[in-house]
C-alpha positions in Angstrom: 0.0 0.0 0.1 1.1 3.3 -0.5 1.2 6.3 2.2 1.4 9.7 2.2 2.3 12.0 5.3 0.2 14.7 6.0 1.4 17.4 8.8 -1.0 17.5 11.4 -1.3 20.6 14.0 -3.0 18.6 16.6 -5.0 15.7 17.1 -8.3 17.4 18.8 -10.3 14.2 19.9 -10.7 10.6 18.6 -13.5 7.9 18.3 -13.2 4.4 17.9 -13.1 4.8 14.0 -11.4 8.4 13.2 -9.7 11.2 14.8 -10.4 14.7 14.6 -7.6 16.5 13.7 -6.6 20.5 12.8 -4.7 21.1 9.7 -3.7 24.7 9.0 -6.8 25.9 11.0 -9.1 23.5 9.6 -10.9 20.5 11.3 -11.0 17.4 9.5 -11.8 14.1 10.4 -9.2 11.0 9.2 -10.6 7.4 9.4 -8.2 5.1 11.7 -8.6 2.9 8.7 -6.8 5.1 6.2 -4.2 5.7 8.7 -0.7 3.8 9.1 -0.2 2.5 12.8 -3.3 4.7 14.0 -2.7 2.9 17.5 0.6 5.3 17.6 -1.7 8.3 17.9 -3.8 9.9 20.7 -6.0 12.7 21.2 -3.8 16.0 22.6 -0.8 14.9 20.0 0.3 18.1 18.4 2.7 19.1 15.8 3.4 15.7 13.9 3.2 14.0 10.5 1.1 11.2 9.9 1.0 8.5 7.0 -2.5 8.3 5.1 -3.2 6.1 2.1 -2.5 8.1 -1.0 -6.3 7.5 -2.1 -7.3 9.3 0.8 -4.8 12.2 0.6 -6.0 12.7 -3.0 -9.6 12.6 -2.2 -8.9 14.9 0.7 -6.8 17.4 -1.3 -4.3 17.2 1.2 -1.7 17.7 -1.3 1.5 16.0 -2.1 3.7 15.6 0.7 6.2 12.8 1.2 5.7 9.5 -0.4 6.7 6.1 0.9 5.7 2.6 -0.2 
């Protein structure tokens, strides 16, 4: 699977299936199923990069950051 890094300002909250994050002042939901190793992150984490699927990054318009496969 291909991944793309997205810069996150803060993880605001989490549910069983998704994180509510802040990216450049906007709040966005990211499903945990679209994140590499979601168990490594928690609400309150700040200033980090998370790897999301390339498909999800394109769909949400996150732009091109760093990719890895």
